[in-house]
Each structure stands twice: as C-alpha cells, then as structure tokens.
PAKEDO-648345 format. One record per residue (C-alpha): residue in three letters; x, y, z. Coordinates in steps of 0.25 Angstrom, whole numbers, plus 5000, padded with zeros to 4 digits. Layout:
<rs>
ALAXYZ;...
</rs>
This chain:
<rs>
MET539454135308;SER540454195298;LEU540454355295;HIS541054365281;SER541454525280;GLN542254495267;GLY541954595257;ALA540954665266;ALA541954715276;ALA542254825267;GLU541054885265;ILE540054855279;THR540554995284;PRO539755075275;TYR538654985275;ILE538354935289;SER537054995289;GLU536454935279;TYR536954785281;ALA536854695291;TYR537454555297;ILE536454435294;ASP536654285297;THR536054215286;LYS536254085292;PRO535854095308;SER535353955308;MET536953895304;PRO537453825316;PRO538553915321;GLU539653825315;ALA539153865300;ASP539753975293;ILE538754065294;GLU538954195284;VAL538454345289;LYS538154435277;LEU538054575276;GLU536554585270;PRO535654725269;ILE534854765281;ILE533254735279;VAL532754835287;ASP530954815289;THR530554965289;LYS529254905293;GLN528854945309;PRO527954855318;GLU526854945322;PRO526954945338;LYS525954875345;PRO525154965356;ASP525554965371;VAL526654855367;LYS528154885373;PRO529154895365;LYS529954755365;ALA531354745367;GLU532254725355;SER532354585351;THR533754515354;ALA533554405344;PRO534454425332;SER533554445318;ALA533654405306;VAL534354515301;GLN535154595311;CYS535754735307;ILE536854805308;ARG536754965308;VAL537855065311;VAL537555195319;GLU538555295325;ASP538455315339;PHE539355375349;GLY540555355342;HIS540355205339;LYS539455135330;THR538455065334;PHE537854935328;VAL536454865330;ILE536754725328;SER535754625331;GLY534854725339;THR536054765349;ARG536654915348;VAL538254895346;HIS539255005348;PHE540454975339;PRO541755075341;PHE541755075327;GLN541455015314;PRO541454855316;TYR542054755305;PRO540954675300;SER541454565307;GLN541354625320;LEU539954665317;GLY539654515316;MET540254475328;MET539354575335;ASN538254545329;HIS538454395329;MET538754405344;ILE537554495348;ARG536654395341;ALA537154295349;LEU536954385362;ASN535454405356;SER535154255356;ALA536054205368;GLN536854105360;ASN538254075360;THR539254105350;MET540554105343;ILE541454225337;GLU542654195329;SER543254345324;PRO544754355319;THR545554425329;GLY545754575324;SER544254575321;GLY543654665332;LYS543054525339;SER543154585355;LEU542554715350;ALA541454655343;LEU540954575354;LEU541154675365;CYS540254785357;ALA539254655353;VAL539154615368;LEU539054745375;ALA537954805364;TRP537154675366;ARG537254675381;GLN536854815382;SER535654805373;PHE535354665382;GLU535254745393;VAL534154855387;LYS533454735380;HIS533354655395;ARG532954775403;GLN531954815394;THR531354665393;LEU531354655409;ALA530454795409;ASN529554745398;VAL529354615404;ARG528954715417;GLN528154795412;ILE527354665405;ILE527254605419;ARG526754735425;ARG525654745414;TYR525354615418;SER525154645432;GLU524254755429;HIS523254655421;ASN523254515430;SER523554455442;MET525054445448;ALA524554325458;PHE525554235451;VAL526554305458;ARG526254265471;GLN526354115465;MET527554125458;LEU528154195470;ALA527854075479;ALA528753985470;LYS529954095469;HIS529854135483;ASP529854095497;HIS529254195502;PRO528354335497;PHE528754475495;ALA528254595501;GLU527854705492;VAL528954795486;PRO529154935491;VAL528455045483;PRO529755125473;LYS529555275473;GLU529055335462;ASP530355415459;SER531255325454;LYS530555255443;HIS531555255430;VAL532955285431;ASP533755295416;ILE535055215419;PRO536055185407;LEU536155055402;SER537655065406;ALA537155075422;ASP537454965430;LEU536154905430;GLY536454765432;ASP535754655428;ILE534154635426;SER533454525429;ASP532054475427;GLU532054465442;SER532354605444;PRO531654685454;ALA530154715448;GLU529454865447;PRO528354905453;LEU527054915448;ASN526655055449;GLU527655095438;ILE526955015427;THR525855055419;PRO525354995407;GLY525955025394;SER527155085402;GLN528455055393;PRO529554985396;LEU530555025408;VAL531654995397;LYS531655065384;PRO531754975373;ASP532455085364;SER533355125376;GLU534955115374;GLN535555195383;ASN534755195395;VAL533855095401;ILE532655145410;ILE532655075424;ASP531555075435;THR532155095447;THR530955065454;ILE531054915454;ALA530854855468;SER531154725471;PRO530154645482;VAL530754655495;LEU530754565505;LYS530154575518;PRO530454495532;ASP529754375532;SER528554435543;GLU528454555533;VAL528254495520;ALA526754515514;PRO526254385509;VAL526154355492;ALA524854365493;ASP524654505498;ALA525754555488;SER525154675482;PRO525154695466;VAL526454775467;LEU527154675474;LEU526754555464;LEU527254635451;ASN528654655458;LEU528754515461;ALA528254475447;LEU529254565441;SER530354505450;SER529954375445;MET529654415431;ARG530154295424;GLU529154205431;THR528154315429;VAL528154325416;GLN528154165413;TYR526854175423;ILE526354275412;LEU526754195401;ASP526154065407;LEU525054125411;SER524654185396;GLU524954085385;ALA523854125376;THR523554265379;PRO524154375385;PRO523754415399;ASP523054545400;GLY523954665399;LEU524854595392;SER525054595377;ALA525854485367;ALA526854565365;ASP527154565381;MET526954415381;ASP527954405372;GLU528954495379;LEU528554395390;ARG528954275382;ASP530454325377;TYR530754365390;ILE530354225395;LYS531254175383;ASN532254255387;ALA532254245401;ALA533754205402;GLN534354295394;VAL533654425399;LYS533854375415;ALA535254485415;ILE536054555406;PRO537254475403;ARG538554495408;ILE539554475396;TYR540854405400;PHE541954415389;GLY542954325389;THR544354315383;ARG545654225384;THR546554315390;HIS546654435400;LYS547354525388;GLN546154495380;VAL545154525391;SER546054665391;GLN545654695377;LEU544254665378;VAL544254775388;ASN545154875379;GLU543954845367;LEU542754875377;ARG543354975383;GLN544055055372;LYS543055035359;THR541655005365;PRO540655105370;TYR540154985379;ARG540355025394;LEU539854925404;ARG540254855418;SER541354775412;ALA542354695421;VAL543754605418;LEU543954475425;GLY545554435428;SER546354355436;ARG547154395449;ALA548554395442;GLN548054505433;THR547254595442;CYS548054575457;ILE548554695464;ASN549054625477;ASN550654615475;ARG550654505483;VAL549754425476;LYS550454455463;LYS551654415467;SER551154265474;GLY551354145465;SER549954125461;ILE549154265462;ASP547554185462;GLU547854115476;GLU548654235483;CYS547654335479;ARG546454235486;LYS547154205498;LEU547354345500;VAL546054385498;GLU545554255506;ASP546554325518;SER545954475516;MET547454515513;CYS547254565500;LYS546854725502;PRO546654745487;HIS545554635486;ARG544954685501;ILE544654805493;TYR544354765479;ARG542954825479;LYS543554945480;LEU543954935465;LEU542554905462;ALA542155045463;HIS543255115456;GLU542755235450;LYS543555195436;LEU542755065435;GLN541355135436;ARG540555165425;GLN541155255416;GLY542455255425;ASP543855235416;LEU543755095417;GLU542555075417;ILE542854955407;TRP544154905412;ASP545154805411;LEU546054705422;GLU547354815421;ASP546254915423;ILE545654875436;GLU547054805442;SER547454965439;LEU546355015448;GLY546354915458;ARG547854955461;GLU547555105463;SER546455065474;HIS547354935478;SER545854865476;CYS545854715468;PRO545654715454;TYR545454565453;PHE544354555462;ALA543754695458;ALA543554645444;ARG542954525449;GLU542054615456;LEU541654685445;SER541454595435;GLY540154525443;THR539454655440;ALA540154675425;ASP539154665412;LEU540454635405;VAL541554545411;PHE542954525403;CYS543754395407;PRO544754285401;TYR543754165397;ASN544354075408;TYR543454165418;ILE542254125412;LEU542553965407;ASP543253915419;PRO542153905430;GLY543053925442;VAL543654055435;ARG542354105432;GLY541754075447;SER542754135454;THR542754265444;GLY541354285445;VAL540954245431;GLU539354225430;LEU538854175416;GLU537454155417;GLY536854235407;ASN538154305403;VAL538654325390;VAL540054255388;ILE541054315377;LEU542354215374;ASP543454295367;GLU544654215362;ALA543754085363;HIS544653995356;ASN545153935366;VAL543753925375;GLU543853785372;ASN545053755380;ALA544753855390;ALA543453785393;ARG544053645394;ASP545153695403;SER544253765412;GLY543453625413;SER544653545416;LEU545453555430;GLU546953505432;ILE547453485448;THR548853435452;ASP549253365465;GLU549953485470;GLN548453555470;LEU547753435476;HIS548953405487;VAL548853555490;VAL547353535491;ALA547453415500;MET548353475510;GLU547353595512;CYS546253505515;ARG547253435525;MET547553575532;MET546153605533;VAL545653475538;ASP546853485549;ARG546153615554;GLY544953555553;LYS544153635544;LEU543053555536;ILE543853425538;LYS542953345529;ASP542953445518;HIS544253465517;GLU544753315518;THR543753275508;VAL544453375498;GLY545753335504;THR545553205502;LEU545153215486;ALA546353295484;SER547453185490;THR546553075482;LEU546953155469;ILE548353185474;ASN548553015477;TRP547852995462;LEU548753085455;ARG550053055460;ASP549952895458;SER550952855448;ASP549952735442;HIS548952835433;PRO548952765420;TYR549452895413;GLU549052865396;TYR549553005393;LEU551053005392;GLU551853145389;PHE553453165392;ASP552953235408;THR551553215409;GLN550553075409;THR548953075410;ALA547953005413;VAL546653015410;TRP545352975413;PRO544352925411;ARG545052815403;SER544952655400;GLY544652585414;GLU544452705423;SER543152795421;LEU543252935424;ASP542352905436;ASP543152805441;LEU544352895441;LEU543452995449;GLU543052895459;ARG544452855463;ILE544952985463;LEU543953025472;LEU543153115465;SER541853025462;PRO540453105463;LEU540153075477;PHE541653145483;VAL541453245474;PHE540053285480;GLN540953285494;LEU542153355489;GLN541053465484;VAL540453465497;SER541753485504;PHE542353605494;SER540953685496;ALA541353665512;ILE542653705511;GLU542353825501;GLY541253875512;TYR542353865523;ILE543253945514;LYS542254055512;ASP541754045528;VAL543454065530;ARG543654175521;SER542154245527;ARG543054245539;LYS544254295535;GLU543554415527;ARG542654455539;GLN543854445550;ARG544654535538;ARG543554635540;ASN543554645553;ASP544854655555;ASP545254755545;ASP544854895549;ASP545254965536;ASP546554995543;ASP547854985535;ASP548854955545;ASP548054825551;TYR547754785535;ASN549154785531;LEU549554705544;TYR548454615541;LYS548754615526;LYS550254555531;GLY549554445537;GLN549354445553;PRO549654315559;MET548254245561;GLU547754155574;GLU547854025572;ASP546353995574;GLU546054105562;GLU547154035552;GLU546553895555;ASP545153965551;SER545554025540;ARG546453915532;HIS545553845520;LEU545853765506;SER546653875497;THR545853935486;GLY546753845476;SER546153715481;MET544853765482;ARG544853805469;LEU545453675464;LEU544253585471;GLU543353685465;GLN543753665451;LEU543853505454;LEU542353495458;ARG542053585445;VAL542553475436;LEU542253365445;GLY540753415445;HIS541053395429;LEU541353265431;ALA540053225440;PRO539253095434;ASP538253205431;SER539053315424;PRO538853325409;PHE540253345407;ARG540853235414;GLN541153155402;ASP541953295397;TYR543253265407;ARG544253195408;VAL545353175420;ALA546653155420;CYS547853135430;ILE549253185425;ARG550553165429;LYS551653285425;SER552953285427;LYS553553415435;SER554453495429;GLN555953465433;PRO557153575434;MET558253575426;PRO559753535429;GLU560353655439;ASP561553655431;ALA560753695419;ALA561153825414;ALA560353945419;SER560053985402;GLU559553845400;LEU558653845412;LYS557953965408;ARG557753915394;LYS557453775396;PRO556253705402;ARG556153625416;LYS556253475412;ARG555053375414;ARG555253235418;ARG554653145409;ILE553453055416;GLY553652925422;PRO553352815429;GLY554552855439;LEU554252985440;ALA553753025455;THR552453095457;SER553053205464;ASP553653245451;CYS552653265443;VAL551253335443;ASN549953255446;VAL548653335438;LEU547253285439;ALA546453335428;PHE545053365424;TRP545053385409;ALA543653435402;LEU543753395388;ASN542553485386;PRO542553635387;GLY541053625387;VAL541153575403;VAL541553735406;PHE540853805393;SER539553745395;GLU539153805408;ILE539653945403;ALA538653915391;ALA537553875399;LYS537754005408;ALA538054115399;ARG536954175389;THR538054185377;ILE539454125374;VAL540254205364;LEU541554135359;THR542454215351;SER543754215347;GLY544654265334;THR544854105332;LEU543654025336;SER543853935325;PRO543753825323;LEU542453845328;ASP541853705328;SER542053655342;TYR541653775351;ALA540053725352;SER540553585356;GLU541653605363;LEU541053705372;GLN539653665372;VAL539053775368;LYS537953805357;PHE538653905349;SER537453975341;THR538154055331;THR539754095327;LEU540354185318;GLU541754195311;ALA542254325308;ASN543054375296;HIS544354455299;VAL544254595299;ILE545554605292;ASP545354615276;SER545754465269;GLN546754545260;ARG547554585274;PHE547854445278;ARG548254295271;ALA547954175277;LEU548754075269;THR549153905272;VAL550553835265;GLU550353715263;CYS551853695258;GLY553253765266;THR554353805258;SER555053675255;GLY553653635247;GLU553353535259;LEU551853525265;LEU551753605280;GLU551153525287;GLY551353545301;LYS550653405308;TYR551353345319;LYS552253255311;ASN552753345303;VAL553153475311;ASP554353385317;LEU555053365301;LEU555953465298;SER555553485283;PHE554453555290;GLN555053635300;ASP555753685287;ASP554753705280;VAL553953795289;GLY555353875295;SER555553905280;ALA554153945277;ILE554054035291;ALA555354115285;GLU554854125272;ILE553454205277;VAL554454275289;SER555254335277;ARG553954405271;SER553054435283;PRO553154545289;ASP553154605304;GLY552654485315;MET552354345310;LEU551854225320;VAL552054075319;PHE551253975325;VAL551553825326;PRO550753725333;SER551753715345;TYR552953735354;SER553653615350;LEU553553645335;LEU554053785338;ALA555153735344;LYS555553625333;LEU555553735321;MET556153845328;ALA557353735330;ARG557253685318;TRP557253835310;LYS558353875319;VAL559253755314;THR558753785298;GLU558953945300;CYS557553945296;LEU557254025311;SER558454115307;GLU557854145293;ILE556454195300;GLU557354285309;VAL557954375299;HIS556554405295;LYS555854395310;ARG556154395323;VAL555754275329;PHE554954245343;ILE554354115348;GLU553254085357;PRO553754035370;GLN552953905373;GLY552553955389;GLY553454055397;SER552554175404;LYS551554275397;GLU552554375399;GLU553654315394;PHE552654295380;ASP552154435382;ARG553754475379;LEU553954405366;LEU552754455363;THR553154595364;THR554554575358;TYR553854505346;ARG553054645346;ASP554154735347;SER555054675337;LEU553854695327;SER553454835331;LYS554854905339;ASN556154815336;ARG556254795322;PRO557554855319;PRO557454955305;GLY558054925293;CYS557754775292;GLN556954705282;PRO555454705284;ALA555354545288;LEU556454575299;ARG555754685307;GLY554654565309;ALA554354455320;ILE553954295320;MET553254245332;PHE553354085332;ALA552154035341;VAL551153915343;TYR549753895342;ARG548953915356;GLY550253985359;LYS550254125366;VAL550454205353;SER549354135345;GLU548354185357;GLY547754315356;ILE549154395354;ASP548854515344;PHE549854515333;SER549154625325;ASP550054685312;TYR551554675311;PHE551454595323;CYS550954475316;ARG550854475300;THR551054335297;VAL550454205305;VAL551254075302;ASN550253925305;ILE551153815307;GLY550453685308;ILE548953665317;PRO549153655331;TYR548453545335;PRO548453515350;ALA549353415354;PHE548753285351;LYS549553205363;ASP548953305372;VAL548053225383;LYS547053325382;VAL546953335367;ILE546853205367;LEU545653205376;LYS545053295370;ARG544853235356;GLN544553105362;TYR543353185371;ASN542953255358;ASP542853125349;ASP541953055361;ARG541053175360;SER541153195346;THR539953115343;PRO538453135349;ASN538353055363;ARG536952965363;ASN537152945379;ASN537153115380;PRO536553175367;SER536753325374;GLN538053315373;GLY538853385363;VAL539553335352;LEU541153375351;LEU542053385340;ASN542853265339;GLY544353265344;SER544953285330;LYS544053405327;TRP544453465340;TYR545753435338;ASP545853515326;ILE545053645332;GLN545853655341;ALA547253685331;PHE546453775321;ARG545953845331;ALA547353885337;ILE547753915325;ASN546753995321;GLN547154075335;ALA548654085329;LEU548054145316;GLY547254265323;ARG548654335328;CYS548754415316;LEU547654495309;ARG547154565322;HIS546654695315;LYS545854755302;MET546954795295;ASP547954695300;TRP548554605290;GLY549254475289;VAL549654315284;ILE549154195291;ILE550154075285;MET549753925287;LEU551153865285;GLU550253705287;SER549753635273;ARG548553585282;PHE547753725281;ALA547853695265;GLN546553605270;ARG545153675269;TRP544853605282;ASN546053675291;VAL545853795285;GLU544253795289;ARG544653785303;LEU545453925304;SER544754035307;LYS543754085296;TRP544654225294;VAL545754135291;ARG545154025284;GLN544354095272;TYR545654185268;MET546554045269;SER547754025257;VAL548353905254;TYR549753905249;ARG550353765244;THR551653815242;PHE552453915252;ASP552953995239;GLU551354015234;ALA551154065249;LYS552454145249;MET551954235237;ASP550554255244;LEU551254315256;GLU552154405248;ALA551054475242;PHE550354485253;TYR551354535264;LYS551654635250;THR550254685249;ARG549954715264;ILE551254775266;LYS550954865253;GLU549554905257;ASP549954945273;ILE550955035267;ASP550155095255;ALA548855115266;GLY549955175277;ILE549555055288;ASP550355065299;SER551655145292;SER552455135305;LEU552254975303;VAL552554985290;ASN553855065294;ASP554254965303;ILE554154855292;LEU554854935281;PRO556054975286;ALA557055065277;CYS555755105272;SER555055175283;SER555655325278;LEU554955295264;ASP553455315259;LEU552655215263;ALA551555225252;SER552655245242;PRO552955135233;THR554455115237;THR554155105250;VAL553054995246;ALA554254925238;ALA555054925247;HIS554154865259;THR553754735249;ALA555454705247;CYS555554715261;PHE554654595263;LEU554554525248;
</rs>
C-alpha cells in the first residue's frame, strides 16, 4: 500500500476533520502499489432505533469500508479516532504518520501481519508507538466488555433453562467434582479501577460471578462508552477444592455452583448453548444474544487475553531511542520493560573485569557468590519504578543506575519486570533466536511483535537457525564429561555426550575431507554432496535419529542433575546465611569446601550445556519427520590460525599491519587450524514460521524494506498488507540523480571487471572532487567493499585526487573491523570537524568533511547524519554479495531449487530464484545507505548515483519509493553539475532568507558572519563561496 500525500500534504492540516484515508483497492495483493487518497467523509445521519431489552454491543474492531479520521483537542495532545481506535498524538501528525497509524491499527484489529516502510525522519517510531498503545488500550476495554456481556448471557440462560449439562461437561474436563463456592459479602460488589491499574490478564477461564447479583435486564458490567474507568466485579469467586472426603457429588451441586462452574468454563458453555439452539434462540435469550455468542466463539483465540507488545529493534542504542520517544512524546503510561545484556547492566566489578561477562556471571550466580543477584528483588519494589514513579517508563541506563544505588542486580530485575510488563523493548535477536527467547522469558503466544529496522531480519533469522561448533568447544565438552564419569556421576549419560564430542572432534580433524570450496586461508566441504547424502553423513558422525534420541534423554537427565545440584547449593546458602555481614564477606571470599561437598557440586559448565541445547535444537530440524529437513546444509570448515609476525618487525608496523595467516595446504598440521562443524539454515522460515504461528500480529517496519518481494516467501509468513510511505520532506528540498558518464565521458559502470581499471578509478575520483568543491558541509561516499575502497585511496594518492579533495573537506575513512569505541571516536571527530573545529576565514567547502564508507558497514546502519552532518550522499557501484562466498553460492542454489512448485509437497512455499534473491540483497544495502541523510522535515540534501546501471528503469524500481519517484538521469557529468549548482544555490539562499539555523549559516559563511544574513550582499557572498 502506498501513501501518496504529494499535493495534499500542505493542505491536510486545516481540512483533517473533513477528510479520511480510504483504501480504494483493499483486495489487491500485498505487493501491489495500492493508492490511498484523501476523500470527503460520508456520514450517515440516520440512527437506528435501539431494540428493547438488548444490551449495548461492543464497538466492532473490524475495519469498515470508510475509515474516518477526525481531530479533537484533549489534554494538550491531539486525539484521532483511527479505524475505530482513539489515538492520542503529541502534535499534528504528518499525512504519512496518519497513514501508518491507520494501516497498523487495521492490521492489529484483524490479527494480520503487515509490513510498513517509512523513510527515516518521517516520525515512524512515534506513530507506531502511539498506534499500538492506543489499540491495546481500546482492545482492553472491548475485551473486558465482551467477557462481561457473555457472562450475562449465560446467567440469563441459567434463569430459564436447566444447567444439568454442566455435570457432563465437568466429568469430561475434571477428574473430580467441585465443592460449592462461598457466598461473597454484599458490601464488595463493584469497584471503579482505572484502565492503567494493574489488572493483569483476564481470560474466559477467569473466576465466575455469583448468581445472586444478576437480575433480568441488567446492564453490562463494563460500560461500552467508558474510556477512563472499567467497572470490575470484585465479588467473583473461584470454585474451591476441598479434601476428597469433604467433596460433595456433582449431582448435589447447587444452582449457584453450577452457574459458577459454567462461567469458569465459559468457552465450553457457550459452545454447548450454540449447539443446542441452532434453529431458534433458547428461552431467555434473543437473536442478538446468539450473535454475541457466535462472535465470541469466532474470536475466542483473539480475546483469550490482552496481548503483550514486544517491540524489537536492531541495537540497544535504538532501543533507548524508542524508550525516549515513549517517555517524552506520548501520553501513554503503562507497565514497560527493557531487555538487555549482562554487559550493559552488570554492576559487579569482578564480573565486568572478567574475560567473559556472561560465563563469570553464571558461575557466581550458581555459587551464590554474587550479592547483587541475591537481593535483586529489592530493585523490583523501588518506588521510582512503580506506577506514577519518576521512572515508570525506564531504560537500561535508568535501572542500571538504580541498581548501583541499591546494590541490586539490574539484569535479573529487568528480566523479571519483563514478565509482567505490557510493553517490552528489546533487540530483535531476543525475539528471533529460540535460545535467547527461552532464557529471557519472551512469550509470543497471542502477543504482538513489532520488528523495527527489519531490513536485516531475513539474515538475522537464518543466523538464529544456524549453528557453528569448533573442535575446541567440543574438546571442552569431552573433558568435562570425562571428569563427571571419573566422579561416578550419571556415568551412562555423560559417556553418551562425551562419545559424541570425541567422534565429532576426530571427524573434524580428519585430513581426508573432500574440500570443494577453496579460499586463501579456508577450506570448506558441504553436505549433501555427490556420493553421500545428508543421512549418510549424520549416520557416519554418530548423529543418526536413534543416537539423537539417546542424546536427548541424556541431556534431560544431566539437566535435571544440574538443577538438583543448584537447588542443594541454594538451600545450603540459605541455611548458612544469617544476614551477618562478616560471615557473608568470609563466604564471598570463598571458604574451602569439604572434599565430598566439592565432588557433589561439580557438573557440566553452562557453556557446554548451552552448546548441547543448540545442537539438539538444530538436530530436531534435521529429523526425518521435520518439514525443515531439506533447508539445511552441513559443512566441515578448516581455517588457518593467525600467525604472529617476526620479532624484529618495528613496533609501528606491528600496530598497523594485520597478522599474517597461513595458506591452507596439504602439509599444514591440524594444530595450526581451527576446525568447524557448521549447520547452515538456508531458510529463515525455520525460525520465523514458529514466531508467526504463535504471535497474534507481526509488524515488520523500517525506513528501507525495499525491495519487498522476498519477505513473505523467505520468512514463510503471509503479510496481508504492505505500505510504502512518502518522505515528509518536500520534494523541492532534495535531489536524487544518476550520472551515467564520468568527467572523461566514459561510462561509469562499477562492475567487478571494471573497478580495477585505472580509467574507472580516475573518473570516479574526478567526479567526487568536482562534487566536493560544490557540496557544503558533510558528505558521505559509499563503495561496495573495503578492498575497492583501499584501491581507490591508493590510486587517488598517486594522482593527487585525494589531495584535491582534502583542499575542500577533511577526509575520514571507515575502518574495517575495530572496536565500537574506536568507531565512536572516529564519528565524534567527524562531527566535531563540522560543528566545532571549522577555522574561520576559509572558503565554505573547506569547512566540510567527507566520510568514505562501505555498504553494510557501520556508517550505513543506524547513524544519524542530519542537517550539516550530511548534505550529500554519493553511491558508487551496486553492492552485490561476494559471489564466491560459500553461503551465497549455497543460498542461490537452494532458492533455484525452491523457485518452482514441488509436486510431491504442494504445501511447500515457492521462493524467488537465486538471481532475484541475489539482486535484492544488493539493493536493500543501497537503500539503507541512502537513508543516512534527510532526517527530518526541514532537512535538505542530494543523493547522487555514480553508476550508469541506474539509468535502467528496472534498477530504479528497486530503490525505496521516496527516492525512485524523483530520480533524474543525466548522461554527462556536466549536465548533472549544472543541476547540483542550481540546487545548492537555491537551498542556501532560502535558508538564509528564512533565517533557518542562523548559527549554522554563520559557520558556513566565513568572512560574512558580521553581515546581515538576509541582505542581498550576504546572499551574493554566500553564493560566490560555493559557485
């Protein structure tokens, strides 16, 4: 679905109450380009007469043909009714934000999956947060109302009909009858509780309500028109089990008890009433009542409980940004939590100084030697984290700070808080990875999953379904198992695991593997292969179905043993710990354990157990009856270890040059290699289909999802709708252009065979030098690979093109690898050179900076280069994945095999062929790089494609919509240069005339800062500086 606001964007504000978004092509497939227009609202003024003795019904959640959006002022925020849901928004939204909220709420109402692409800077995150929280609030009201209405219908049925069927229903559902419930006190009938109160989830299995409070024609317990309060009946009582000797027979149950038991099994009760009364309504019920019951059964899966919202994004930094959006810009307040890593939240200095924070944390927790963990529940009760507290909505930095104040563990406190939260933020690998999902308590059943920055979700899902194990890891497992066997602990089970580890080690280190993929320092053999099937290989390396079953049994036994050991340790700790600080300090320092006690406390390490758990999960997908059996490839990989340089090398060279790696050859000993057993999932649906089967709704969103073709087939999930929103920036504030030829007149075609040509490198360098001399402030240049970047830098040093560039802008180069801290320092220096350290008195272009970076690198992912930090983005070539990479080869072959329907398995989904998949990976990387500039409505900039292949329409169509619809193609560089000059001149003049960011303008205009910024003299001087 496309949201076209061009032409209407400037006029929507005064007429928003008279116009609505209308989907004019609701039946088109998700990949179609569906237009959304602004049309007058048609209001039916005829009100139907209310039926006598019929209760008000809940507002329908199904989207109607015409969805109205109207505006009212409410508590300083604007309020919109979108698809039947009242949404509070902090300001007048952009048309694209209204479209996103409308699109998302409709998907949530219908419990369908959707994709939303909205350019960075369009307010996507805020719109999604407001929409999903407003929908959840509305869902809660309707949910409680539905349950209250159905309960009243059952009560009316019980007044006019026999409830004897409850006896048979209970006999099938329970092993023994229930005793009569106590009669509640009459002074506790109703309590008004705000919607924000901690009510928990209510399901159709919630406790029943007593009969003596029901009268004919009574109103619903939940008021349909109530938005601030929900009336909760606190007299609800659950059937109470008594000892068997005191249990009365079901036949003796009173009418009150039978009604309460019927209400406690509401779904079965409703189904019985419907089955009994197919033709006419039973006594006491109307046709409207029966419709209500049918709707309840039809939507039973959706109204089971109030959904929790999991909002995942790519990095912890982006999680923090989402939390700030919620806290600072929305009026919604609810129980929220953030899931993070130990590295971010640990306050134990001993753990933080260790080589492996995760492993050291687990060890200390297991041995009860981490005091912050022992008292982490103290943090749960901190007043700032309670409702209406200062940190009711908190981030990891907040809870880490509170943890330090109270000496309580923030990591485990955050995990426990997420179990009761209504909204949980986390990096999306916490949702995708089954192991991480299980360990952090992420529950997807019936809940809403939003994955922001989801352009990488396919690769992330494949990685989550894959596993690589080194021979060194297997060696640790084998040694630990031998230790446990020697101690006589679960001998058979540890021998099973140890035998497998030893077998795999011997196989990995075998020098006779038929390696067919040979690289400089890596050799790879892949199965299935000619002459040996995957089944044959698994049988040979002791991973047959029978042995895998034995392994699972042994793993379960070892897991149970470890739990027992930990329980004994915890009981012993509680017995020994009398809250005496001195005694605790002695304990913490570690007193020598008795020999027998030490023997009894040994078990396999957490790392080994996690490795076995991951292996069993993957082997489950390779089982004979698994639908994903054909989606895996097994590989044996041999990599050379890094070798130190000679001792007499200069210290400076040691710092600058990478370690040498040996070429793999027949004579290289296995001790010089790392051997890896890899299970590669080629189908991201292995992981994602399980998520889709559990979640109520999945929303994929990003600024750069395009091309959208592959998501549904690759993830094996049906996306009922898609939306591609326009940018909020006026089209006159940016340029997107393609240059076919360089300054020499030769075609710019950055193909693999051309990039090594000196003529190509010189043409690209000259073009960038010309652009640099005209572009103000910051500039980004993206190339397909680090190797090409190194070649260009080397060539431009020889031709002095780099010196020419440095005359106008300071040059920065994105490093390959390196730590996050090093990259952050580089980025800070880049920004400082633009905002602080620009010396006065120079030409404007000299005050700029240019960053050379690589597609898919750090600069292209999630970095904000707004305003003067980036006025121009230059793109060189098309970044296709390395075509000789083993995984790329296997993935292309796999997609080719699955690109046609399988006659033997018609349910198997059809994928894009390998070539189309390969193309999509390249253009998705380009779109991600293009989104680094133009970050808000008043921003402006230029996107330049120095690549002739973007003169071809089919390549332009793969770019994001906000770029492709405005792309201009120039045959010669001189033509493009004229357009650039005119655009820069216009934008600079308009900014000066409007007085936009005067401090920035003064920085850009040295020697003019004392002049009147709006005067013709200043404008002329400014233009002269650049042109």
